[in-house]
C-alpha positions in Angstrom: -34.4 40.5 -43.6 -30.7 40.6 -44.5 -29.9 38.7 -41.3 -32.6 36.2 -42.0 -31.3 35.7 -45.5 -27.8 35.3 -44.4 -28.9 32.7 -41.9 -30.7 30.7 -44.6 -27.7 30.9 -46.9 -25.4 29.7 -44.2 -27.8 26.8 -43.4 -27.8 25.6 -47.0 -24.2 26.4 -47.8 -23.0 22.8 -47.4 -25.4 21.7 -50.1 -23.0 22.8 -52.8 -20.3 20.4 -51.5 -21.7 17.6 -53.7 -20.7 19.5 -56.8 -17.9 21.8 -55.6 -14.9 20.0 -54.2 -13.5 23.2 -52.8 -16.6 23.7 -50.8 -16.5 20.2 -49.5 -12.9 20.7 -48.5 -13.7 23.9 -46.6 -16.4 22.0 -44.7 -14.2 19.0 -44.0 -16.4 16.6 -46.0 -14.3 13.9 -47.7 -14.8 13.4 -51.4 -11.6 11.3 -51.9 -9.6 8.7 -50.1 -6.0 9.0 -49.1 -4.7 6.2 -51.4 -1.7 5.5 -53.6 -3.5 3.2 -56.0 -7.1 2.5 -54.9 -10.5 3.8 -55.8 -13.7 3.3 -53.8 -16.9 2.0 -55.3 -20.0 3.3 -53.5 -23.7 2.4 -54.1 -26.7 4.5 -52.9 -30.4 4.0 -52.5 -30.7 0.3 -51.9 -31.2 -2.4 -51.0 -33.3 -3.4 -54.0 -34.6 -7.0 -54.6 -33.2 -7.2 -58.1 -30.6 -4.4 -58.3 -28.6 -5.3 -55.2 -28.1 -9.0 -56.0 -27.0 -8.1 -59.6 -24.5 -5.6 -58.2 -23.3 -8.0 -55.5 -22.7 -10.7 -58.2 -20.7 -8.4 -60.3 -18.6 -7.3 -57.4 -18.0 -10.9 -56.4 -16.8 -11.9 -59.9 -14.2 -9.2 -59.7 -13.5 -9.7 -55.9 -14.1 -6.0 -55.5 -15.1 -4.4 -52.2 -17.7 -1.5 -52.0 -19.6 0.7 -49.6 -23.4 0.5 -49.7 -25.2 3.6 -48.4 -28.5 2.0 -47.6 -31.9 3.7 -47.1 -33.6 2.8 -43.8 -37.0 2.4 -45.3 -35.6 0.0 -47.9 -33.7 -1.9 -45.2 -37.0 -2.4 -43.4 -38.5 -3.9 -46.5 -35.5 -6.0 -47.5 -33.5 -6.9 -44.3 -32.2 -10.1 -45.9 -30.4 -8.1 -48.6 -28.8 -6.0 -45.9 -27.4 -9.1 -44.4 -26.2 -10.4 -47.8 -24.3 -7.1 -48.4 -22.6 -7.5 -45.0 -22.0 -11.2 -45.5 -20.2 -10.5 -48.8 -17.7 -8.4 -46.9 -18.9 -4.9 -48.0 -19.3 -2.0 -45.7 -22.8 -0.8 -44.8 -23.3 2.9 -44.4 -26.3 5.1 -43.8 -28.3 7.1 -46.4 -31.0 8.3 -44.1 -34.4 6.7 -43.6 -36.7 8.6 -46.1 -35.1 9.8 -49.3 -36.2 13.5 -49.0 -34.7 16.9 -49.0 -37.1 18.3 -46.4 -35.6 16.1 -43.7 -32.5 18.3 -43.8 -34.5 21.5 -43.1 -35.4 20.7 -39.5 -32.8 19.4 -37.0 -35.7 17.6 -35.2 -36.9 15.9 -38.4 -33.4 15.0 -39.4 -32.6 13.6 -35.9 -35.8 11.4 -36.1 -35.0 10.3 -39.6 -31.4 9.4 -38.7 -32.6 7.5 -35.6 -35.0 5.5 -37.7 -32.3 4.7 -40.2 -30.0 3.4 -37.6 -32.8 1.3 -36.1 -33.8 -0.2 -39.4 -30.3 -1.2 -40.5 -29.4 -2.4 -37.0 -32.4 -4.7 -37.0 -30.8 -6.5 -39.9 -27.1 -6.4 -38.9 -25.2 -5.3 -35.9 -23.5 -1.9 -36.1 -21.9 0.4 -35.4 -22.0 2.2 -38.7 -19.3 4.6 -39.6 -20.2 6.5 -42.8 -23.1 8.7 -43.8 -24.2 10.2 -47.1 -27.5 12.2 -47.3 -30.1 11.8 -50.0 -29.0 13.7 -53.2 -25.7 14.4 -51.4 -27.3 17.5 -49.8 -26.2 18.6 -46.3 -27.4 21.5 -44.4 -25.2 23.1 -41.8 -27.4 21.7 -39.0 -27.5 18.3 -40.7 -23.8 18.2 -41.0 -23.4 19.0 -37.3 -25.9 16.5 -36.3 -24.3 13.7 -38.3 -20.9 14.4 -36.7 -22.4 14.8 -33.2 -23.6 11.1 -33.3 -20.1 9.9 -34.4 -20.8 9.4 -38.1 -18.4 10.6 -40.8 -19.9 12.3 -43.9 -18.7 11.0 -47.2 -19.5 12.4 -50.7 -17.8 11.5 -54.0 -15.4 12.7 -56.7 -16.8 10.8 -59.7 -20.4 9.9 -60.6 -22.0 7.9 -63.3 -25.3 9.7 -63.5 -26.8 6.3 -63.7 -30.2 7.4 -62.4 -30.9 9.2 -65.7 -33.4 7.8 -68.2 -30.8 8.3 -71.0 -28.0 6.5 -69.2 -26.6 3.3 -70.7 -24.1 0.9 -69.4 -21.4 2.3 -71.7 -22.2 6.0 -70.8 -22.1 5.2 -67.1 -18.8 3.4 -67.3 -17.2 6.2 -69.4 -18.5 9.0 -67.2 -17.6 7.5 -63.8 -14.1 6.6 -64.9 -13.2 9.7 -67.0 -9.8 10.9 -65.8 -9.9 8.4 -62.9 -7.0 8.6 -60.5 -6.0 7.1 -57.1 -8.2 8.2 -54.3 -11.4 8.7 -56.4 -14.7 7.8 -54.8 -17.2 6.6 -57.4 -21.0 7.1 -57.0 -23.4 4.6 -58.4 -26.8 3.2 -57.5 -27.9 -0.4 -57.0 -31.6 0.6 -56.8 -34.3 2.5 -58.7 -36.5 3.4 -55.8 -36.0 7.1 -56.3 -34.9 7.2 -60.0 -35.7 5.9 -63.4 -37.4 2.5 -63.2 -35.0 -0.2 -64.1 -32.0 2.1 -64.0 -30.1 -0.5 -61.9 -29.8 -2.7 -64.9 -27.6 -0.3 -66.7 -25.5 0.2 -63.6 -25.0 -3.6 -63.1 -24.2 -3.9 -66.8 -21.6 -1.1 -66.6 -19.6 -2.8 -63.8 -17.5 -5.1 -66.1 -16.4 -2.1 -68.2 -15.8 0.0 -65.1 -13.5 -2.7 -63.7 -11.6 -2.8 -67.0 -11.1 0.9 -67.0 -9.9 0.9 -63.4 -7.4 -1.8 -64.2 -6.3 0.0 -67.4 -5.5 3.1 -65.2 -3.3 1.0 -63.0 -5.7 1.2 -60.1 -7.6 -1.3 -58.0 -11.0 -1.2 -56.1 -10.2 -0.3 -52.5 -11.9 -1.1 -49.2 -12.5 1.9 -47.0 -11.6 -0.3 -44.0 -8.1 -0.8 -45.4 -7.6 2.9 -45.9 -7.6 3.9 -42.2 -9.0 7.4 -41.4 -10.8 9.1 -44.2 -8.8 12.0 -45.6 -9.4 14.7 -48.1 -6.9 14.9 -50.9 -8.5 17.5 -53.2 
């Protein structure tokens, strides 16, 4: 029983990386960029027929690049939006196919889910895709190994806006995601409400002008992950 318990604990150990930077560092999962003055905007859970265009418009107004971690099942429903993200010059990354914890439990289920995600996004735009972030930021040990074995790089975050919460407002999102912001931060936001509070994307899109103001006030700029070279942990 002790051995079985230890095996289960080891399997789920990477799950804490989303909230414990030291755990992420030990596992080699980047939560920051190696950058002297840039921060990376990332958006999960899309595409969304209303949220994604609103976020794209805000990014375009500020000429800001971003990474969109798209869900395979949503890419199947909205392939044109996937193409619009790519056409706007943003990086497309993988967020799995189904937005479920249980896909991480079984390597077989996770492999099938990842394959479907690649197929769904590739049906809209040509790959290859470089980055991966699991639903809820939760990796298992087998999941982390699988993602790396197929040539994907895991990427988490150092700042989040908690924009999926019912109580979130544009102002609260902007303040939270930029609190103590510094070079190399990776910001987690969402351009969709498929798996969160209905309409939450509105507060996120509304927060972006203030987020850009706060980034500029800190002497920083939105960065492109392509311009950063290899991803690197900086703490």
